[in-house]
C-alpha positions in Angstrom: -2.5 -13.2 43.7 -5.2 -14.1 41.2 -6.4 -10.5 40.9 -2.7 -9.4 40.2 -2.4 -12.0 37.5 -5.7 -10.8 36.0 -4.5 -7.1 36.1 -1.2 -8.1 34.4 -3.1 -10.0 31.6 -5.2 -6.9 31.0 -2.1 -4.7 30.9 -0.4 -7.1 28.5 -3.4 -6.9 26.2 -3.4 -3.1 26.3 0.4 -3.1 25.5 -0.1 -5.4 22.5 -2.8 -3.1 21.2 -0.5 0.0 21.7 2.2 -1.8 19.7 -0.3 -2.6 16.9 -1.4 1.0 16.8 2.3 2.0 16.3 2.5 -0.3 13.3 -0.7 1.2 11.8 -0.1 4.9 12.4 3.3 6.3 11.3 5.4 8.2 13.8 4.6 11.9 14.0 1.2 11.5 12.4 -2.4 11.1 13.4 -5.6 9.3 12.3 -8.8 11.2 12.8 -11.8 8.9 13.0 -14.6 9.6 10.5 -17.1 7.9 12.8 -16.8 9.0 16.4 -17.4 6.4 19.1 -17.5 6.2 22.9 -14.6 5.2 25.2 -14.6 4.8 28.9 -12.0 6.4 31.2 -11.7 4.9 34.7 -9.8 6.5 37.6 -10.4 4.8 41.0 -14.2 4.5 41.5 -15.0 7.3 38.9 -15.8 6.3 35.3 -16.5 8.8 32.5 -17.8 8.2 29.0 -16.0 10.2 26.3 -15.9 10.4 22.5 -12.7 9.3 20.8 -12.0 11.5 17.8 -8.4 10.6 16.9 -5.3 8.5 17.7 -1.8 9.9 17.3 1.7 8.5 17.5 4.2 11.2 18.6 7.9 11.3 18.0 9.5 8.5 19.9 6.5 6.2 19.5 4.2 7.6 22.2 0.6 6.6 21.5 -1.9 9.4 22.3 -5.7 9.4 22.4 -7.7 12.5 21.4 -11.1 12.7 23.1 -13.9 15.1 24.0 -16.7 14.7 26.5 -19.7 14.8 24.2 -20.2 14.6 20.4 -21.4 18.2 20.2 -18.4 19.6 22.1 -15.5 20.7 19.9 -12.9 21.1 22.6 -10.6 18.1 22.6 -8.4 16.7 25.4 -5.1 15.0 24.7 -4.5 11.8 26.7 -0.9 10.8 26.8 1.6 8.7 28.7 0.4 6.3 31.3 -3.0 8.0 31.3 -4.2 6.1 28.2 -4.0 2.9 30.3 -6.9 4.2 32.4 -9.3 3.4 29.6 -11.0 0.0 30.0 -10.0 -3.0 27.8 -13.1 -2.6 25.6 -12.1 0.9 24.8 -8.7 -0.2 23.6 -10.3 -2.9 21.5 -12.8 -0.4 20.0 -10.0 2.1 19.2 -8.0 -0.7 17.4 -11.1 -2.0 15.6 -12.2 1.4 14.3 -8.6 2.2 13.3 -8.2 -1.0 11.3 -11.6 -0.7 9.6 -11.1 3.0 8.6 -7.5 2.4 7.3 -8.8 -0.6 5.3 -11.6 1.4 3.8 -9.1 4.1 2.8 -7.0 1.5 1.0 -10.1 0.0 -0.7 -11.2 3.5 -1.8 -7.7 4.1 -3.3 -8.0 0.9 -5.3 -11.6 1.8 -6.4 -10.3 5.1 -7.7 -7.5 3.5 -9.6 -9.8 1.0 -11.3 -12.5 3.7 -12.0 -9.9 5.9 -13.6 -9.0 3.0 -15.9 -12.4 2.2 -17.4 -13.9 0.6 -14.3 -11.8 -2.6 -14.8 -8.2 -3.5 -15.0 -6.9 -6.8 -16.5 -3.7 -8.6 -15.7 -1.6 -11.5 -17.1 -2.8 -14.0 -14.4 0.6 -14.4 -12.9 0.1 -12.4 -9.7 -0.5 -14.9 -6.8 -2.2 -14.0 -3.6 -4.0 -15.7 -0.7 -7.7 -15.2 -0.4 -9.9 -15.7 2.7 -13.3 -17.3 2.5 -15.6 -16.3 5.4 -18.5 -18.3 6.5 -21.7 -17.5 8.4 -20.5 -19.3 11.6 -17.5 -17.0 11.8 -15.0 -19.5 10.5 -12.6 -18.8 7.7 -10.6 -20.8 5.1 -7.5 -19.6 3.3 -7.2 -20.1 -0.5 -3.4 -19.9 -1.0 -3.1 -20.2 -4.7 -5.3 -17.5 -6.3 -4.1 -15.8 -9.5 -5.4 -12.3 -10.2 -7.0 -11.9 -13.7 -9.0 -8.7 -13.4 -10.4 -6.2 -10.9 -13.6 -4.4 -11.7 -15.9 -2.0 -9.8 -19.6 -2.7 -9.6 -21.9 -0.4 -7.6 -18.8 1.0 -5.9 -17.7 -2.5 -4.7 -14.5 -4.1 -5.9 -14.8 -7.4 -7.6 -11.7 -9.6 -7.8 -11.7 -11.9 -10.8 -9.2 -14.7 -10.1 -8.5 -18.3 -10.9 -7.9 -21.1 -8.4 -6.8 -24.5 -9.7 -7.7 -23.2 -13.2 -11.3 -22.5 -12.0 -12.6 -18.9 -12.4 -14.0 -17.1 -9.4 -15.4 -13.6 -8.7 -14.9 -12.4 -5.1 -15.8 -9.3 -3.3 -13.7 -7.1 -1.1 -14.0 -9.3 2.0 -12.0 -12.0 0.2 -8.8 -9.8 0.5 -6.9 -9.5 3.7 -5.3 -6.3 4.8 -1.8 -7.5 4.0 -2.7 -8.8 0.6 -4.6 -5.6 -0.1 -1.4 -3.6 0.3 0.4 -5.9 -2.1 -2.4 -5.7 -4.7 -2.5 -1.9 -4.6 1.2 -1.7 -5.3 0.9 -4.3 -8.1 -2.1 -2.5 -9.7 -0.3 0.9 -9.5 2.6 -0.6 -11.5 0.3 -2.2 -14.0 -1.7 0.9 -14.9 1.3 3.3 -15.3 1.5 4.2 -19.0 4.4 2.6 -20.9 6.4 4.7 -23.3 8.9 3.3 -25.8 11.7 5.7 -26.7 14.2 4.9 -29.4 17.6 6.5 -29.3 19.7 6.5 -32.5 23.1 8.0 -33.3 24.9 8.4 -36.6 28.7 8.4 -36.8 30.7 9.0 -39.9 34.2 9.9 -41.2 35.3 10.7 -44.7 38.5 9.1 -46.0 40.4 10.2 -49.1 43.1 8.1 -50.8 44.9 8.3 -54.1 44.6 4.8 -55.4 44.1 3.0 -58.7 40.5 1.8 -57.9 37.5 2.2 -55.5 38.0 -1.3 -54.2 41.6 -0.5 -53.2 40.5 2.7 -51.5 37.8 0.8 -49.6 40.3 -1.7 -48.3 42.5 1.2 -47.1 39.5 2.8 -45.3 38.7 -0.5 -43.5 42.3 -0.8 -42.3 42.2 2.8 -41.1 39.0 2.2 -39.2 40.4 -0.9 -37.6 43.3 1.1 -36.4 41.2 4.1 -35.4 37.5 3.2 -34.8 34.8 5.8 -35.0 34.4 7.9 -31.8 32.4 10.7 -30.3 34.1 13.2 -32.5 32.6 11.5 -35.5 29.0 11.6 -34.1 26.3 13.7 -35.7 24.4 13.6 -32.4 21.7 11.6 -30.7 18.2 11.4 -32.2 15.1 10.3 -30.2 11.9 8.9 -31.7 
């Protein structure tokens, strides 16, 4: 009974990892790992060591592992369906860990390029609020919930986040930003660096009135009454002008 419970806990962990992979990799797409790593396939009493080169999510949400038997071999095998569950728990954890790290680095590189293309630093109005994570040597963390972004700069290809917390200025490196907050910051920065254009549209409308009267003032009053009864319309327009 105890061994069955243990096997069920392992299967539950694998299923949780599969669900997390589905959230990270869009359906009908793949992520190829830039750094190959080893995974272990177990079938009965036979265990083989393979190299994981990619993870895919097929139509319908099926998670697929792409492996080959040695680094120097280019022929790849597609592991699909229930076969992926024959990899040991450490392999599942390694696949998820490498996937998260590489997707995070891709996002960081996107942000680096945006900042580099805007003079190596981008300033803000200090109203964007985010939660930062302080990480300590013993592995513990602490969330700083009220950080306000002032500027992002790139120094030696590392992002520096200049922010205030309780009116105190701080400079934090990339580790301070969680994956979820990184997505928010990228979208915010993209909006801030878009060029802003002001376009002024103007239109002139006119109509000439002719009256036989005793004075200009009397003709003016007649014109005003006519306009009140029949205001200027599109037929009186000289067209739109943009500047």
